[in-house]
LUMMAR-860312 format. One record per residue (C-alpha): residue number from 1; residue in three letters; y, z, x. Coordinates in pm, 1 decimal, always signed. Layout:
<sites>
{site NUM, 'ALA', {Y, Z, X}}
...
</sites>
This chain:
<sites>
{site 1, 'UNK', {+0.0, +0.0, +0.0}}
{site 2, 'UNK', {+354.8, -75.4, +108.8}}
{site 3, 'UNK', {+665.0, +104.1, -16.2}}
{site 4, 'UNK', {+986.6, -98.7, +7.7}}
{site 5, 'UNK', {+1246.8, +162.0, -79.4}}
{site 6, 'UNK', {+1317.8, +530.0, -24.7}}
{site 7, 'UNK', {+1000.9, +729.4, -86.6}}
{site 8, 'UNK', {+913.0, +1093.2, -117.4}}
{site 9, 'UNK', {+542.3, +1116.7, -30.9}}
{site 10, 'UNK', {+430.4, +935.3, +280.1}}
{site 11, 'UNK', {+69.9, +1020.7, +195.9}}
{site 12, 'UNK', {+84.4, +784.7, -101.9}}
{site 13, 'UNK', {+142.5, +468.4, +103.6}}
{site 14, 'UNK', {+16.4, +306.3, +422.9}}
{site 15, 'UNK', {+355.1, +215.5, +568.4}}
{site 16, 'UNK', {+716.3, +174.3, +470.1}}
{site 17, 'UNK', {+940.8, -131.0, +500.7}}
{site 18, 'UNK', {+1293.6, +1.8, +500.5}}
{site 19, 'UNK', {+1647.3, -115.3, +572.8}}
{site 20, 'UNK', {+1753.8, +185.0, +782.3}}
{site 21, 'UNK', {+1631.8, +342.6, +1102.5}}
{site 22, 'UNK', {+1823.9, +666.9, +1074.0}}
{site 23, 'UNK', {+1732.0, +847.1, +750.9}}
{site 24, 'UNK', {+1354.1, +810.5, +767.4}}
{site 25, 'UNK', {+1096.3, +1062.1, +656.8}}
{site 26, 'UNK', {+876.1, +1224.3, +922.4}}
{site 27, 'UNK', {+513.8, +1114.0, +962.2}}
{site 28, 'UNK', {+578.8, +771.2, +809.3}}
{site 29, 'UNK', {+485.4, +447.8, +985.0}}
{site 30, 'UNK', {+805.1, +253.8, +923.3}}
{site 31, 'UNK', {+900.1, -111.0, +977.7}}
{site 32, 'UNK', {+1271.8, -184.0, +984.2}}
{site 33, 'UNK', {+1408.2, -500.0, +822.6}}
{site 34, 'UNK', {+1762.5, -633.6, +818.5}}
{site 35, 'UNK', {+1878.7, -657.6, +460.5}}
{site 36, 'UNK', {+2145.4, -918.6, +528.6}}
{site 37, 'UNK', {+1893.0, -1158.5, +680.6}}
{site 38, 'UNK', {+1583.8, -1064.7, +484.2}}
{site 39, 'UNK', {+1711.6, -1074.9, +127.1}}
{site 40, 'UNK', {+2058.1, -1221.2, +78.9}}
{site 41, 'UNK', {+2002.2, -1547.9, +262.7}}
{site 42, 'UNK', {+1662.7, -1615.2, +107.7}}
{site 43, 'UNK', {+1816.6, -1610.0, -239.7}}
{site 44, 'UNK', {+2003.0, -1930.1, -159.2}}
{site 45, 'UNK', {+1680.0, -2121.0, -104.0}}
{site 46, 'UNK', {+1537.1, -2290.0, +201.8}}
{site 47, 'UNK', {+1756.3, -2598.0, +231.4}}
{site 48, 'UNK', {+2102.1, -2709.0, +122.5}}
{site 49, 'UNK', {+2429.5, -2663.7, +308.9}}
{site 50, 'UNK', {+2382.4, -2287.3, +313.3}}
{site 51, 'UNK', {+2010.9, -2257.8, +254.0}}
{site 52, 'UNK', {+1803.6, -2029.1, +470.4}}
{site 53, 'UNK', {+1717.6, -2283.0, +742.7}}
{site 54, 'UNK', {+2060.1, -2442.3, +769.7}}
{site 55, 'UNK', {+2222.2, -2097.7, +776.4}}
{site 56, 'UNK', {+1999.7, -2003.0, +1068.1}}
{site 57, 'UNK', {+2113.8, -2312.2, +1257.9}}
{site 58, 'UNK', {+2478.2, -2238.7, +1176.8}}
{site 59, 'UNK', {+2445.7, -1882.2, +1298.0}}
{site 60, 'UNK', {+2290.9, -1973.6, +1634.1}}
{site 61, 'UNK', {+2546.0, -2251.0, +1691.5}}
{site 62, 'UNK', {+2297.9, -2539.9, +1692.1}}
{site 63, 'UNK', {+2469.0, -2690.1, +1384.5}}
{site 64, 'UNK', {+2850.1, -2701.7, +1348.0}}
{site 65, 'UNK', {+2983.1, -2432.8, +1116.8}}
{site 66, 'UNK', {+3121.8, -2616.3, +809.6}}
{site 67, 'UNK', {+3396.7, -2358.6, +760.1}}
{site 68, 'UNK', {+3493.2, -2281.7, +1118.6}}
{site 69, 'UNK', {+3608.7, -2615.9, +1245.9}}
{site 70, 'UNK', {+3897.6, -2557.0, +1482.1}}
{site 71, 'UNK', {+4099.6, -2807.2, +1278.7}}
{site 72, 'UNK', {+4046.2, -2618.2, +950.2}}
{site 73, 'UNK', {+4361.6, -2466.1, +808.2}}
{site 74, 'UNK', {+4359.1, -2088.6, +769.0}}
{site 75, 'UNK', {+4683.1, -2034.6, +586.2}}
{site 76, 'UNK', {+4602.8, -1682.4, +463.2}}
{site 77, 'UNK', {+4575.5, -1371.2, +676.3}}
{site 78, 'UNK', {+4292.3, -1140.1, +567.1}}
{site 79, 'UNK', {+4060.2, -1108.4, +268.3}}
{site 80, 'UNK', {+3851.9, -832.2, +115.4}}
{site 81, 'UNK', {+3609.9, -884.1, -173.2}}
{site 82, 'UNK', {+3556.8, -556.2, -353.4}}
{site 83, 'UNK', {+3498.5, -451.8, -712.4}}
{site 84, 'UNK', {+3774.1, -191.0, -736.3}}
{site 85, 'UNK', {+4139.8, -196.5, -633.9}}
{site 86, 'UNK', {+4131.1, -86.9, -265.7}}
{site 87, 'UNK', {+4463.9, +92.3, -300.3}}
{site 88, 'UNK', {+4326.3, +321.5, -573.2}}
{site 89, 'UNK', {+4090.4, +532.8, -364.0}}
{site 90, 'UNK', {+3957.7, +754.9, -643.0}}
{site 91, 'UNK', {+3840.1, +451.8, -842.0}}
{site 92, 'UNK', {+3559.9, +394.0, -590.0}}
{site 93, 'UNK', {+3412.7, +734.1, -674.0}}
{site 94, 'UNK', {+3410.9, +683.0, -1049.8}}
{site 95, 'UNK', {+3062.4, +616.1, -1190.4}}
{site 96, 'UNK', {+2919.4, +560.7, -842.5}}
{site 97, 'UNK', {+2743.9, +769.4, -582.2}}
{site 98, 'UNK', {+2916.9, +638.3, -270.1}}
{site 99, 'UNK', {+2938.0, +861.7, +33.7}}
{site 100, 'UNK', {+3280.5, +952.4, +170.9}}
{site 101, 'UNK', {+3225.4, +676.4, +431.6}}
{site 102, 'UNK', {+3344.4, +418.6, +177.9}}
{site 103, 'UNK', {+3700.7, +536.3, +246.8}}
{site 104, 'UNK', {+3688.1, +362.4, +586.4}}
{site 105, 'UNK', {+3723.3, +12.8, +441.7}}
{site 106, 'UNK', {+3982.0, +123.7, +185.8}}
{site 107, 'UNK', {+4205.7, +290.3, +442.5}}
{site 108, 'UNK', {+4158.1, +6.5, +689.0}}
{site 109, 'UNK', {+4276.8, -238.1, +420.7}}
{site 110, 'UNK', {+4596.8, -35.1, +377.4}}
{site 111, 'UNK', {+4647.4, +29.1, +748.5}}
{site 112, 'UNK', {+4611.7, -337.0, +846.6}}
{site 113, 'UNK', {+4837.6, -435.2, +554.2}}
{site 114, 'UNK', {+5118.4, -243.7, +724.1}}
{site 115, 'UNK', {+5117.4, -528.2, +977.4}}
{site 116, 'UNK', {+5060.4, -814.8, +733.0}}
{site 117, 'UNK', {+4950.1, -793.9, +369.5}}
{site 118, 'UNK', {+4574.0, -824.7, +320.5}}
{site 119, 'UNK', {+4451.4, -975.9, -3.7}}
{site 120, 'UNK', {+4183.3, -858.6, -241.5}}
{site 121, 'UNK', {+4000.2, -1166.4, -369.5}}
{site 122, 'UNK', {+3903.3, -1138.4, -736.5}}
{site 123, 'UNK', {+3724.5, -1365.2, -980.0}}
{site 124, 'UNK', {+3482.3, -1489.2, -715.8}}
{site 125, 'UNK', {+3206.3, -1685.7, -898.0}}
{site 126, 'UNK', {+2836.2, -1659.3, -822.4}}
{site 127, 'UNK', {+2680.1, -1344.4, -681.4}}
{site 128, 'UNK', {+2712.6, -1120.4, -371.6}}
{site 129, 'UNK', {+2511.1, -1371.6, -169.0}}
{site 130, 'UNK', {+2765.3, -1651.5, -217.1}}
{site 131, 'UNK', {+3092.7, -1460.2, -184.6}}
{site 132, 'UNK', {+3154.7, -1623.8, +153.1}}
{site 133, 'UNK', {+3273.0, -1931.9, -39.1}}
{site 134, 'UNK', {+3574.2, -1728.5, -153.1}}
{site 135, 'UNK', {+3666.2, -1641.8, +206.6}}
{site 136, 'UNK', {+3750.5, -1998.5, +304.1}}
{site 137, 'UNK', {+4113.3, -2033.0, +413.2}}
{site 138, 'UNK', {+4143.9, -1679.1, +551.1}}
{site 139, 'UNK', {+4181.5, -1598.5, +918.5}}
{site 140, 'UNK', {+4004.0, -1261.7, +892.4}}
{site 141, 'UNK', {+3763.0, -1099.7, +647.1}}
{site 142, 'UNK', {+3705.9, -727.1, +593.1}}
{site 143, 'UNK', {+3324.8, -702.6, +567.3}}
{site 144, 'UNK', {+3257.2, -331.1, +582.7}}
{site 145, 'UNK', {+2951.9, -138.5, +464.6}}
{site 146, 'UNK', {+2962.5, +149.2, +217.3}}
{site 147, 'UNK', {+2822.5, +387.7, +476.7}}
{site 148, 'UNK', {+2761.4, +438.9, +847.8}}
{site 149, 'UNK', {+2386.0, +435.4, +916.4}}
{site 150, 'UNK', {+2191.0, +288.1, +1209.5}}
{site 151, 'UNK', {+2008.4, -30.4, +1116.4}}
{site 152, 'UNK', {+2181.6, -72.5, +780.3}}
{site 153, 'UNK', {+2328.3, -424.3, +798.7}}
{site 154, 'UNK', {+2369.4, -585.7, +456.7}}
{site 155, 'UNK', {+2483.5, -923.6, +328.8}}
{site 156, 'UNK', {+2848.9, -824.1, +383.6}}
{site 157, 'UNK', {+2858.4, -907.5, +754.7}}
{site 158, 'UNK', {+2642.4, -1217.6, +708.0}}
{site 159, 'UNK', {+2877.4, -1343.9, +437.8}}
{site 160, 'UNK', {+3170.8, -1281.2, +667.8}}
{site 161, 'UNK', {+3002.8, -1492.0, +935.2}}
{site 162, 'UNK', {+2979.0, -1779.7, +685.9}}
{site 163, 'UNK', {+3344.3, -1753.9, +583.8}}
{site 164, 'UNK', {+3618.2, -1944.7, +760.2}}
{site 165, 'UNK', {+3747.3, -1665.9, +980.3}}
{site 166, 'UNK', {+3653.4, -1366.8, +1193.5}}
{site 167, 'UNK', {+3469.8, -1078.4, +1019.6}}
{site 168, 'UNK', {+3595.5, -721.0, +1060.5}}
{site 169, 'UNK', {+3300.0, -484.3, +1041.0}}
{site 170, 'UNK', {+3221.9, -116.2, +997.0}}
{site 171, 'UNK', {+2876.9, +22.3, +923.0}}
{site 172, 'UNK', {+2569.5, +27.9, +1143.9}}
{site 173, 'UNK', {+2671.6, +160.9, +1487.5}}
{site 174, 'UNK', {+2382.7, -40.0, +1636.8}}
{site 175, 'UNK', {+2486.5, -369.2, +1474.5}}
{site 176, 'UNK', {+2503.2, -531.8, +1819.9}}
{site 177, 'UNK', {+2121.3, -525.9, +1832.1}}
{site 178, 'UNK', {+2104.4, -769.3, +1540.6}}
{site 179, 'UNK', {+2419.6, -981.4, +1562.9}}
{site 180, 'UNK', {+2643.7, -1104.2, +1843.0}}
{site 181, 'UNK', {+2923.2, -847.7, +1856.2}}
{site 182, 'UNK', {+3144.3, -1098.3, +2037.8}}
{site 183, 'UNK', {+3164.8, -1293.9, +1711.7}}
{site 184, 'UNK', {+3334.7, -1023.8, +1501.9}}
{site 185, 'UNK', {+3562.9, -722.2, +1529.8}}
{site 186, 'UNK', {+3356.8, -404.0, +1524.4}}
{site 187, 'UNK', {+3553.1, -103.1, +1399.6}}
{site 188, 'UNK', {+3391.1, +202.6, +1553.6}}
{site 189, 'UNK', {+3453.2, +538.2, +1389.1}}
{site 190, 'UNK', {+3329.8, +841.8, +1578.1}}
{site 191, 'UNK', {+3013.0, +971.2, +1414.2}}
{site 192, 'UNK', {+3133.4, +1331.2, +1436.8}}
{site 193, 'UNK', {+3440.6, +1238.5, +1230.8}}
{site 194, 'UNK', {+3226.5, +1081.7, +957.9}}
{site 195, 'UNK', {+2989.2, +1377.7, +957.4}}
{site 196, 'UNK', {+3274.7, +1625.9, +923.4}}
{site 197, 'UNK', {+3424.3, +1427.2, +635.4}}
{site 198, 'UNK', {+3085.5, +1425.8, +462.6}}
{site 199, 'UNK', {+3082.3, +1805.5, +455.1}}
{site 200, 'UNK', {+3378.4, +1790.2, +216.2}}
{site 201, 'UNK', {+3195.2, +1554.9, -21.2}}
{site 202, 'UNK', {+2829.8, +1662.8, +2.7}}
{site 203, 'UNK', {+2548.2, +1463.9, -151.1}}
{site 204, 'UNK', {+2414.3, +1584.4, -482.6}}
{site 205, 'UNK', {+2396.4, +1496.1, -851.6}}
{site 206, 'UNK', {+2696.4, +1331.1, -1013.5}}
{site 207, 'UNK', {+2971.5, +1427.9, -1054.0}}
{site 208, 'UNK', {+2996.2, +1524.3, -686.9}}
{site 209, 'UNK', {+3266.1, +1768.5, -583.9}}
{site 210, 'UNK', {+3550.4, +1715.5, -336.0}}
{site 211, 'UNK', {+3564.2, +2041.4, -142.0}}
{site 212, 'UNK', {+3889.2, +1985.1, +48.7}}
{site 213, 'UNK', {+4099.8, +2018.2, -266.7}}
{site 214, 'UNK', {+4166.1, +2300.7, -510.3}}
{site 215, 'UNK', {+4064.3, +2051.2, -776.1}}
{site 216, 'UNK', {+3718.2, +1893.5, -789.5}}
{site 217, 'UNK', {+3898.1, +1567.9, -867.5}}
{site 218, 'UNK', {+4198.4, +1520.9, -635.7}}
{site 219, 'UNK', {+4473.7, +1274.5, -706.5}}
{site 220, 'UNK', {+4479.8, +939.4, -531.1}}
{site 221, 'UNK', {+4765.5, +1056.0, -307.5}}
{site 222, 'UNK', {+4584.4, +1378.7, -215.6}}
{site 223, 'UNK', {+4270.6, +1191.0, -119.2}}
{site 224, 'UNK', {+4467.1, +938.8, +86.3}}
{site 225, 'UNK', {+4659.7, +1206.4, +275.0}}
{site 226, 'UNK', {+4340.3, +1399.7, +352.6}}
{site 227, 'UNK', {+4137.9, +1091.8, +464.7}}
{site 228, 'UNK', {+4429.8, +944.5, +659.2}}
{site 229, 'UNK', {+4435.8, +1250.2, +883.3}}
{site 230, 'UNK', {+4080.2, +1177.2, +990.9}}
{site 231, 'UNK', {+4067.8, +798.6, +988.9}}
{site 232, 'UNK', {+4407.7, +663.7, +1094.7}}
{site 233, 'UNK', {+4360.8, +746.1, +1466.3}}
{site 234, 'UNK', {+4001.9, +618.6, +1451.4}}
{site 235, 'UNK', {+4099.4, +286.4, +1292.0}}
{site 236, 'UNK', {+4415.5, +219.6, +1492.7}}
{site 237, 'UNK', {+4234.5, +54.1, +1790.6}}
{site 238, 'UNK', {+4063.0, -179.7, +1546.5}}
{site 239, 'UNK', {+4391.6, -263.4, +1375.8}}
{site 240, 'UNK', {+4546.8, -337.0, +1714.9}}
{site 241, 'UNK', {+4254.6, -562.9, +1808.8}}
{site 242, 'UNK', {+4305.0, -769.6, +1492.7}}
{site 243, 'UNK', {+4679.0, -793.0, +1562.5}}
{site 244, 'UNK', {+4603.7, -905.8, +1917.5}}
{site 245, 'UNK', {+4371.1, -1182.1, +1792.7}}
{site 246, 'UNK', {+4620.6, -1286.2, +1527.6}}
{site 247, 'UNK', {+4894.4, -1331.1, +1788.3}}
{site 248, 'UNK', {+4678.2, -1490.3, +2060.0}}
{site 249, 'UNK', {+4537.6, -1820.7, +1935.3}}
{site 250, 'UNK', {+4325.0, -1874.3, +2244.5}}
{site 251, 'UNK', {+4146.2, -1540.0, +2208.6}}
{site 252, 'UNK', {+4104.0, -1595.8, +1835.2}}
{site 253, 'UNK', {+3946.6, -1939.7, +1874.4}}
{site 254, 'UNK', {+3717.6, -1809.8, +2147.0}}
{site 255, 'UNK', {+3578.1, -1546.5, +1909.3}}
{site 256, 'UNK', {+3554.8, -1802.3, +1630.2}}
{site 257, 'UNK', {+3336.0, -2027.2, +1849.0}}
{site 258, 'UNK', {+3086.4, -1750.6, +1932.0}}
{site 259, 'UNK', {+2740.7, -1786.1, +1769.8}}
{site 260, 'UNK', {+2673.5, -1512.8, +1515.7}}
{site 261, 'UNK', {+2317.9, -1446.5, +1633.0}}
{site 262, 'UNK', {+2177.7, -1484.3, +1981.9}}
{site 263, 'UNK', {+1824.8, -1373.9, +1892.6}}
{site 264, 'UNK', {+1668.6, -1596.1, +1627.5}}
{site 265, 'UNK', {+1393.7, -1342.5, +1559.8}}
{site 266, 'UNK', {+1649.2, -1178.3, +1332.2}}
{site 267, 'UNK', {+1670.5, -1489.1, +1114.4}}
{site 268, 'UNK', {+1319.1, -1632.1, +1145.5}}
{site 269, 'UNK', {+1128.8, -1343.8, +992.6}}
{site 270, 'UNK', {+963.1, -1259.1, +1324.9}}
{site 271, 'UNK', {+1170.2, -941.2, +1344.3}}
{site 272, 'UNK', {+1005.3, -757.9, +1054.3}}
{site 273, 'UNK', {+692.0, -975.5, +1053.0}}
{site 274, 'UNK', {+589.0, -853.4, +1395.5}}
{site 275, 'UNK', {+617.6, -497.0, +1274.5}}
{site 276, 'UNK', {+402.7, -566.4, +969.9}}
{site 277, 'UNK', {+137.2, -729.2, +1185.1}}
{site 278, 'UNK', {+118.5, -429.0, +1418.5}}
{site 279, 'UNK', {+106.8, -189.0, +1125.4}}
{site 280, 'UNK', {-182.6, -375.7, +960.7}}
{site 281, 'UNK', {-377.8, -372.0, +1286.5}}
{site 282, 'UNK', {-323.6, +0.1, +1309.4}}
{site 283, 'UNK', {-409.7, +102.8, +953.8}}
{site 284, 'UNK', {-781.2, +141.0, +1017.7}}
{site 285, 'UNK', {-713.5, +450.3, +1229.6}}
{site 286, 'UNK', {-668.3, +777.3, +1037.4}}
{site 287, 'UNK', {-614.4, +999.9, +1341.9}}
{site 288, 'UNK', {-276.4, +1166.7, +1289.6}}
{site 289, 'UNK', {-222.2, +1230.7, +1659.8}}
{site 290, 'UNK', {-291.9, +866.2, +1744.1}}
{site 291, 'UNK', {-55.2, +753.2, +1470.1}}
{site 292, 'UNK', {+214.5, +968.0, +1624.5}}
{site 293, 'UNK', {+127.2, +814.0, +1960.0}}
{site 294, 'UNK', {+193.7, +465.2, +1823.6}}
{site 295, 'UNK', {+533.5, +567.1, +1683.9}}
{site 296, 'UNK', {+620.2, +732.0, +2014.9}}
{site 297, 'UNK', {+517.6, +417.6, +2202.9}}
{site 298, 'UNK', {+729.9, +196.0, +1978.7}}
{site 299, 'UNK', {+1028.6, +423.8, +2025.2}}
{site 300, 'UNK', {+994.3, +458.7, +2403.7}}
{site 301, 'UNK', {+967.5, +81.4, +2445.3}}
{site 302, 'UNK', {+1268.8, +25.1, +2217.0}}
{site 303, 'UNK', {+1057.5, -189.1, +1986.3}}
{site 304, 'UNK', {+1251.6, -39.0, +1697.0}}
{site 305, 'UNK', {+1547.6, -255.8, +1798.4}}
{site 306, 'UNK', {+1331.3, -567.9, +1810.3}}
{site 307, 'UNK', {+1167.3, -547.0, +1472.9}}
{site 308, 'UNK', {+905.7, -276.8, +1468.1}}
{site 309, 'UNK', {+916.2, +89.9, +1392.9}}
{site 310, 'UNK', {+1211.4, +322.1, +1415.4}}
{site 311, 'UNK', {+1283.2, +673.9, +1528.3}}
{site 312, 'UNK', {+949.2, +843.4, +1588.8}}
{site 313, 'UNK', {+842.4, +1133.1, +1370.3}}
{site 314, 'UNK', {+798.0, +1477.0, +1520.1}}
{site 315, 'UNK', {+437.6, +1563.8, +1609.5}}
{site 316, 'UNK', {+280.1, +1756.1, +1323.0}}
{site 317, 'UNK', {+260.6, +2129.6, +1384.0}}
{site 318, 'UNK', {-82.4, +2300.1, +1365.1}}
{site 319, 'UNK', {+19.7, +2497.3, +1057.6}}
{site 320, 'UNK', {+126.6, +2177.5, +880.2}}
{site 321, 'UNK', {-204.3, +2015.2, +970.9}}
{site 322, 'UNK', {-394.2, +2306.8, +819.9}}
{site 323, 'UNK', {-189.0, +2287.4, +502.2}}
{site 324, 'UNK', {-245.5, +1914.2, +480.0}}
{site 325, 'UNK', {-619.2, +1966.7, +526.1}}
{site 326, 'UNK', {-623.6, +2212.3, +235.4}}
{site 327, 'UNK', {-441.5, +1964.7, +13.1}}
{site 328, 'UNK', {-688.9, +1693.6, +102.7}}
{site 329, 'UNK', {-969.9, +1916.0, -18.9}}
{site 330, 'UNK', {-833.0, +1894.3, -367.9}}
{site 331, 'UNK', {-998.4, +1640.7, -594.0}}
{site 332, 'UNK', {-687.0, +1434.4, -663.3}}
{site 333, 'UNK', {-606.5, +1394.2, -295.2}}
{site 334, 'UNK', {-966.4, +1305.1, -220.5}}
{site 335, 'UNK', {-965.2, +1025.0, -478.3}}
{site 336, 'UNK', {-640.3, +879.9, -338.4}}
{site 337, 'UNK', {-781.5, +893.5, +11.7}}
{site 338, 'UNK', {-1094.2, +705.0, -92.0}}
{site 339, 'UNK', {-884.1, +434.7, -253.9}}
{site 340, 'UNK', {-668.7, +392.8, +56.2}}
{site 341, 'UNK', {-975.1, +379.0, +279.8}}
{site 342, 'UNK', {-1128.4, +110.4, +60.8}}
{site 343, 'UNK', {-809.0, -98.2, +72.4}}
{site 344, 'UNK', {-785.4, -67.8, +450.3}}
{site 345, 'UNK', {-1146.7, -175.1, +487.1}}
{site 346, 'UNK', {-1085.5, -476.3, +262.8}}
{site 347, 'UNK', {-777.9, -575.6, +468.0}}
{site 348, 'UNK', {-972.1, -549.7, +792.6}}
{site 349, 'UNK', {-1260.4, -755.0, +650.7}}
{site 350, 'UNK', {-1012.3, -1019.9, +530.3}}
{site 351, 'UNK', {-856.6, -1049.0, +876.1}}
{site 352, 'UNK', {-1193.0, -1058.1, +1053.2}}
{site 353, 'UNK', {-1322.0, -1315.2, +803.2}}
</sites>
């Protein structure tokens, strides 16, 4: 069995295919996949101007980018495509469960607009996987994730790479493992700053409480003043980098010419496919210590950044092993174990056949 999303009982599945490599459960064999490459692009089909295969060729520079011709006119400064008004910070927390990290893109929009007005693009037809078509004509695009998590790279950055200008990114600190960080502006916010901000808006059931204010629901101005104290100094170097590129045409065009990916495993499916293959080969072994050994091996050889595995789980403690053994003695656990063993045996027989 494979579980594709967040799960709560590792014992119920054989391995996990997940879009993060930071918030994993212990004792789970986990294969990381890149959401932006693995889902968004496939929805546009295999061929066509921006089908999966042509997009791959555009990203590695083997086919001219239809939107990034050096003769194309980019008459507008900077775009952001977002559902809510980016100047109304509290709106992003209404009827949603965003972390406080989402304020990064909202405050960056305002901070960069102090130099030149950025524009929120509305009424974009299609779906999130085709929004890049609405970025044509802009020199820069704000393509920032909702949260800062290693390995979490969604369609936002990939759409920005298909637009006409240079993407401005915040999100996965390790994004350079999956995309060419010379092809976009990476806004780096110190992890300790994000973590401290999260303590004032802890995760939990909705409605979540803002703890920095006397009111559980601060005003828009109160939220901006509080967040600005944390984020303005963090975002200023990124703002200055965009200004520098805007004023220096040679530097800007150099970044525009950079290929978006330099490792085609990311786009070809080999990235996650190699992890799946290794996991299937390993599933016949039920020895917990050997399973930990495989995770440790993957981590030590940095295979997690090349398509397989992620942060290794901690070795199980003796007491936890004894508790797990007792649970396995129960009838329900025994039945599940027999089913998993049968499925593994069938998979092995299929491969050997």
